[in-house]
N, C-alpha and C positions, 0 to 999 in steps of 0.2 A: 085891110091891113091894120094892125094895132098901132096906135099913135106912139111915137118915140117918147119914152119916159113914163108911159102908162103902165099899170100893173101887169097887163098882158105882155107888153114888150119886155119889161124887166124879168118876168118869169121865163119867157123864151130865152132871153139872154143868159139867165142863170142856168137853164138846162144845157145850153150850148157850152157854157163855161165848165159845168160839171162833166159833160161828156169829154171835154178836152183835158180833164184832170186839174182844172183851175178851181179847186174847192174854195180857196180864199175869195176869189172874185165872185163865185157863185153865192157865197154867204153874204157878201156885200150887196149884191143885187137883191137877194131875198130879204135882207134887212129893210131895204126901201119899200118892198111890197108889204111886208108885215107891219111896218110902222103905221100904215094907213088901214090895213086889213089884217089884224092880228090872228084871225081865225080862218084865213084863206086856206082851203084844203090843199090846193096845188102847191102853194109855197111851203106849207108845213110838211107836206109829203116829201118834197125834194130836200128840204132842210134836214128832216129826220134821217133820210137815207144817206145824205152826205155825212152827217155826224157819225152814223154807224160805220160807214166806210172809213172814216178818219180815226176810228177808235175812241171817239168821245161819247161813250155810251150813256153816261149819266145825263149829258146835255141833250141827247137824242130823244129821251122818253117823253118830255112835254110836247114837242112838236108832233111826234108820232101819235100821241093820244088826241091832240087837236085834229090832226088829219083824219083819224078814224071816226071822228064824229060825223064827218061828211062822207066817209067812204068805209062804212062798217063791214062791207063784204070784200075788202081788198086783202087778199091773202099775203101779198108781198109786205104790206104794212104790218100786219099781225106778226109775220115772221121777223121783221126787223125789230119790232117791239120785244118779241121773245128773246132775240139775241141781246138787245140792250139790257133787258131786265136780268138775264142770266149773267151777263158780264159785270153787273153791279150787285150780284149776289141776292137778288130778290127772286128766289126760286119759285115761290107761289105765283107771282105775277108772270114769270116766264112760262110756267106750266099753263096758266090760263091762256096766254097768247098762243102758244103752240097748239093747244087744244082747239082753238078757233081755226088755226091753219089746217089742222087735220080734218076738221068738220067741213071746211070749204074745199079742201083738196083730198078727199078720202082715198083717191087712187095714187097718191104720192107716197112712195116708201120713205123719202127723206122727211116728210112732214111727221110721220109716225115715229121715225128715228129720233127727231128733235124732241118730240113730246116725251119719249121714253127717257132721254137724258134729263129733262126737267123733272120728271117724276122721281128719278133716282136722287136728284139733289134735294127733293122734298122729303126724302126718306121713305118713299112709297115703292118698295122693290116690286111688289105684286103688280102695281100699275105699270111699272116700267117693263116688266116681263110681257104683259099683255100688249103694250104698244110695240115692243120689238117684234113680237110674234106676228103682229099684223103687218109690220114692215116687211118681214120675211115671207109672209104669204104673198105679198105683192112682188117681191124680188127674192125668189127662193135661193139663188146661188150667190149670196152677198156675204163675203167673208167678214166685212166690218159689222154687218148685222148680227151674225152669230157670235163674234168676239164680244160685242157690247152686250148681247143677251147673256153671255157668260157672266159679265160684271153684275148685271141685275140679279141673276140667280145667286151669285156669291154674296151679294149684299143682303139677300133675303135668307141666307143660311142654307141653301140647297147646293151643296158643294159637288155632289155627284152630277147634277144637271149642269153646273157651271163647267165641269171638266168635259162633259159630253158636247156642250155647245162649242167649246174651243176646238175639240177634236173634229167637229163638223167643219169649222172654218178652215182648219189645216188640211182637211181632206179636199176642200174646194181649191185652196191655194197653199201648197206646202211651204211656201216662202213668206207667208203673211206674218210678219214679226209681231204685230199687236196681239194676235191670237196666241202665239207661243208665250208671250209675256203674261197674258191673262191666264193661260193654262198654268203657268208657274204659281200665280197668286192663288188659284183655286186649289192646287196640289198642296201648297203650304198649309192652307186651312184644313185640308183633309188629313194632314200629318204625313204625307208621302214625301219625305225630305229628299231622297236620292233623285226621284224624277223631277221634283220642284227645282232643285239646284241646277240640274241640267237645262231645263227649260228657261230658267232665270237668266242664262247667258244671252238670251235673245233681247234683253232689255236695251242693249246698246244699238240695236237695229230698229227699235220701236220709235217712230218719229213723234208719237204722242207723249213720250216721256221726256220732258225738257230738262229735268234735273240731273239726268244720268248722261255723262259724256265719256266716250271712249278716249283714253289718253293716247298720244301718238308715239308709243314706244315700239321699237323694232325687235326687242329681245323675244325669245320664245315664250309663248304663254304657258304658265304653270298649270298643269292639270292633275297634280298629285304625285309627281315623280319624287324619288328620293332626293332630299336636299342636303344630305351630309356632304360637307365640303363645297357646297355650291353657294353662289351669290343670288339672292332673291330680291327683286324690286317689288314693293307693295305700294300701290298708288290709291289715294282716296277718291271717293266718288260720292254723289248725292249731296244732301245738305249736311251741315256740320254735326247735327245730332246723330244722324245715321252713321256718319263717319266715326263718331265716338263709340257707338254701339258695336260696330264691326271691329273696332280696335280691341275688343275683348279677346279676339283671336290672335292678336299680334304676339303675346308671350309664347303661344304654341308654335307659331311660325319661326320666331327667333330661336327657340330651342331646337328646332329641326334643321335650320339652315346654318351653313358655315358663316354666312355674312348676310345681313339684311339692310336694305336701304328703304326708308319710308318717305314717300312724297305725300304731303298732307296740306290741308287748308292752312294758309299762313298763320292764322290766329292760334293754331294748335301746336306750332313748332316748339315754343318753350315748354309746354306741358308734356309733349311727347319726348323731348330730349331728356327731361327729368325722369319720366316714367319708363322709358325703354332705352337705358344707357348703353346696351349692347348693340343698338342699331344706329345707323347714320340717318339723321332726319333732315329733309330739305323741304322748303316751301313749294307748293304747287304754283307754277307760273308758266306763261307761254312767251317764248319757247321754254321748254323744260330746263331745269338746272342741269348743267353738264354731268354732274355726279350721277343723275338718274339715267342719262343717256349713254353711259359707259358701255361699249359693246362687250366688255369682259363680264358683264352681268349675265348669268346663265338663264334666268327666268324672270318674267314679270307677270303681275296679277293684279286685277282690280280687287280692292279690299273685300268686297262682298263675295267674290269668287274663292276666297280662302275657305268659305264654308263648305263647298262641295267635298273636298278632302278632309277638312277638320271637324265638320259638324254634320257628317253623313247620317247620323242616327241620334235619337234623343239621348242615348247613353253617352254621347260625346259632349253633351252639356253636363253640368253648368259651366259657365265661364267663371273666372276667378271672382271671389266676393268683392274685390276692388282691384283695379288695375291702373288707375291714374294716380300719380304721386304729385301732391300739390306743394306750393310754397308754404311750408309749415309755420314760418314766422308770421306771414300774413294771415294764415288761418287762425292762429292763436290770438293775434291782435284784433281781428274782426270779432271773434267769439267773445273776447273780453269786453269789447265796446258794446256789442249787442246785449250782453248780459247786464250791463250797467243801465240799460234802458228799461228793464222790466223784469218781472218775476216769471218763474215757470220755465218749461223747455223752450228752446229756440226752434221755431217752425217756419220754414220758407214756403212761399206760395207763388204759383204761376198759373194763369188762367186763360191766356189768349194766344192764338196763333195768327200771324199775318199771312200765312200761305194763301196765295190768291185763288187756288183751286179747291182745297179741302180744309182751309183753316176754320171756316165758319162752323161746320158741324162738330169740330173738335173743341170749340171755344165756348165759354159762358161768361156772363157778366159777373164782376166782382161782388155785386150786391147779392147774387145767389149764394155766395159763400158764407153769408152771415151765420147760418146754423153751425157751420164748422168753426167759425171764429168764436162762437159762444159756448162750444162744447167743453172746453177746459180753460183754466187760467194759463195763459202762455204768452210769450213774446213772439209776435209774427214779423217776418222779414219779407219784403217785396223782392221777388226774383224775376219779375216780369220785365221784358225789354220794352223800350219805347217810353213815351210820355204817358203815364197812367195816373197823373196827379189828380185828375177829376174823379176817377174811381176811388182812389184812396181817401179823398176828402168826403166823398159821398158815404163811405162806410163809417168814417169817423163821426159824421153827423147823425147817421141813422142808428148805429150800434154803440157809439162811444168807444170804438176800438181803433187805436192808432197802429197802423202797419208801418214798420220802419222802412224808409227808403234811403238807401246808401248811395249818395251821388258819386262816391269814389269808385263804384263798381259799374262797369258798362260791358255786358257780354258781347255787344256788337263790335266793340273795339278791342277788348282784352279778355280772351277766354281763359288765360292762366289765372287772372284775378278772380274771375267768375267761379272757376273750379275751387279755389281756396274759400270763397264765400260759401259755397255749398257744403264744403267739408267742415265749416265752422258750426253747422246746424245739427240739431238732434233729429229732425225729421223734415222731409220735403214733400209737399202735396202739390201735384202739378198735373196739367193736362198732358197729352201726348205731344211733346215738343223737345227742344234741345235741353231745357232745364232738367226734365226727368232723366234724360240720358246721362248728363254730366253728374247729377247728384248721385245716381246709382253707381256710376263708374268710379267715383271717389270713395264709395263705401258708406254713404249716408243712407239711412233707411228712407225709402221712397215709396209713396203711394201715388199711383197714376190713374187718372180718370180717362176712360176710353169710350168713344162713341160706338154706336151700333150701325152697321150698314155703311152707307157712303161716308167716307172720311176715316174709316178704320184701316190702318196699314197692316199689310200681311204679316209683318214680323212680330205682331202681338199674338199671332196664331189664334186658336179658338179653343174654348172650353177650359181655359186655364185661369187661375187667380194669382199666379206668379209668373214672372218672365224667365224663360230659360237663359236669356242673355245676362240677366242681372239677378243673382240669388237674393239680393236684399230689396227687391221691388215687389210690391203687392199691387195687383190690378183690380180696379173697380169698374166694371163694365155696365153700360146702359142695358136695361131690360128690353127696351124698344127704342128705335131711332128718335132722337130729339129729347128723350126723357132724362134730364139731369136731376130732377127732383129726387128720384129714388136713389141715385148715386150719392147725392149730397147727404141724404138721411143716413145711408149706410156708413159713410165716412164719419159723420158726426157721432154716430153711435160707437164706431170703432175707436175714435179719438177719445171719447169719454172713458172707455175701458183700457186705454193704452197707458203703459208705463215706459218711460224712456229707458232703453236698455243700457246696462253697464258695459261699456266697451272702450277700447282705446280710441283716441281721436281719429276721425276719418281722414282719408287722403294720403295714406302711407304707401299706396301702391300694392301690388300683388305680394 
C-alpha cells in the first residue's frame, strides 16, 4: 500500500477526485506530486486530461507533451493534445497530433474524422478529403462523415462533389440538418440560388451553427406571399456584419408590405431608424419587445430568408448602391478632422477577425499591409476593433507611416458612429468582417480581402470579383489557401493606379 502523502497516494487521490468531478481538488493533489517530480508521466497525464475537460486548452498543452515523453504510444494523450492545439488555433500541431492518433488507431473512424478537420484548418482540402474517405470506408453509413466530406470538397473547389456528398448524407438520414445546411453552402457556390435558399432554412436546426438562432415568434412564417396591406416582422440573425448585409433587402420588403417591423441587434437601432423611416425598429432582446410579438402581425421572417423570394435569381441583384443613412453632421466633422491630419485620400483599414472558429484564416498581421500603405500618398485611418496599439506602433517604426486611431469611435459600443466614420472616408480596405459590410452599406468604395477554402463564407459566392450584395465592393481573393502575399501585391498595384472617384458624400442611404 502506498504511504500516505507519497506521490503514489497523492496520484491515486487525484484520480479519485477527478472521477468524482472535483477537478480543483485533483489539481491540488497533482501540484504536490509535480512539485517534487515535474516530469511524472502519470501526474502530467491526469493533469492534461483534466485541463482539457475543463476547457483550459492552452494550459493543457505543456503537461500533455511532458506525459507523451513517457507514453509516446498513448492514443488518448495524442487525441487530447490534438483537441487542445485545435482549440488554441495551432492547426499544424493539431494535425500532427491527430495523425499520430490515426496511426495508432487505424481502425477508428473518429480518428480519421478528427485528422480531416485538422487538415481543413491547415488549408489542405485534398488531405481532408482523403481522411474523410478513410473514415467513411470504416463507417460507410455515417451522415456526419459525408456532411463533413462535403465541406472538404467545397473548400477544395469541387462543388459538384460537395453536393453529391450531402445528398448521400441526406439519403442515409433525411432529417440530418448539418447535411442540409452544407448542401445549401455548396449550392450557393455552384450558383443554384433557388435550391440553396430552400436548403438554407435548415440552418436553424443545425446544432453545429452557434451564431444562428431561431427567434421565438408565433406569427406565420413568410414564404413569399403577397404582402400588400399586410404587416411583416423581419428579425435579425447571425453576427452584426451579416445582419447589415442582409439589410440590403429591407427596402424591397418595405416597398412590398403594408407595414414592416424590424427587430435588430441593439447597436443597429439608431442607424436603422434613420435608414428605414417607413419601418418600426425595435431592439432584439429576450423576451422580445411586445411590438414584435403583436398577434396582428401577418407574417414573420428571419432576415436571411427574405432572399428566397427577393433574391431568387442573379437578376434580382444588385442591392442598392447604399442603403444605410448615417449621421451626416458626425460624418462631416470626422472627415474634416482626418483631412487635417495628412494629405491625400482618406483610406480606412481593417485586418483582423476575432471569430473563434474561422477568424484566423481570414486575418493577417498589420505588418503585411506595408506594401499597401506605401502604394500612394494617403491618410490612413484605423477601423479595426479592439486594442491594436502594438500593431500601429510597429508599422510606424518600420515604415514611418502613422495610421490614425480615433478613440471617439468604438464599433463594439456604437455602430451608428462607426457607420459615420466609414462614410467619412474615400476608400476602405478590409478583410471579411463587419467593417467591409458597414463600409459598403453606407456607399463608401470598399475593397475586401477574401481567403480561399476554410474561412471563406458562402455569401461571397465563387468566381466573382464584385459582390452582388454591394455594388461598390471589389473582391480580392487568395489564389490558394493562406497566400496573402499575392492579394497584398494586387491591392498595392490597384491602389497605385486608383483615383478617388468624384461623388457625393457617402452615407445618404438608398
